[in-house]
N, C-alpha and C positions, 0 to 999 in steps of 0.2 A: 872429507868430501863435503861439498856444498849441496844444499837443497834448493832446487829451482822450481818455482811455481810456474805452471803453464796453463794456457787455454788455447784450444784450436777451434776456430769457427769457420763456417761456410758462408757467412754473410753477416750483415749488421745485426748484432744482438742475438745471434743464433749459435751459441757455444755448443759444439758437438762433443768435445771431451776436455776435461780439465783435471788437474792433479798436481802431483809433486814428483820430480825425478831427481835422484841423487847422482852426482857426477863430480869428477875432479876439476872440470873446467866447463865454461860456458859452451865452448865449441863441442865438447864431448856430449853435453846434455842435448844440444840440438840434433846431433847425429843420432844419438840413442832414440830420441823421439821419432825421427824419420824412419828408423828401422821398425819401431813398434806400432806406429799409427799410420793408417792409410790416409794419404794426403792427395788432394787434387788441385789442379790449376785454380787459382783464385782464393784458395783457403788462406786464412790468416793465422799467425802464431804470435802469441803474446807470452813472453817468458822473462823471468827475473828472479831476484832474491829479495827476501823480506827487507824492508827499509829503503829500497831504491825503486824508482819508477821502472816498469817493465820495458823491454825492447819489443818492438813490433815489426813483424816481417810478413811478406806476402809471397806465396808460392807462385813461381812464374810458370809452373806446369812442366818444365823440362825435368827429366829424372836422369841422374848420372850415377852409374853403379848401383842402381836400385834405390837411390835416395833422392828426395825432392831437393830442388835448388831454391833457396830463399833469397829474397832481396829485401833490404830495409823498406818498410812501408812508406809510400809516398814517392819512391824512386821509380823510374821507368826502366824496363828491361832494354838492353841494347839490341 
């Protein structure tokens, strides 16, 4: 299992929650976080493994099957 470091924020420089999640894959780590942490439209997720730059995502606010839908930061929702 890999250890993914994450931070969820509600705005610039306002980290609401941060920590480490263990998962077999990146996708599973993101899904697990979505189940454990309440996320709202506009929240940001920064997640990655030690030694590599983190991936950054923005919650578009839609929820599918009880999980938030993330898009890569900087992209516009369709």
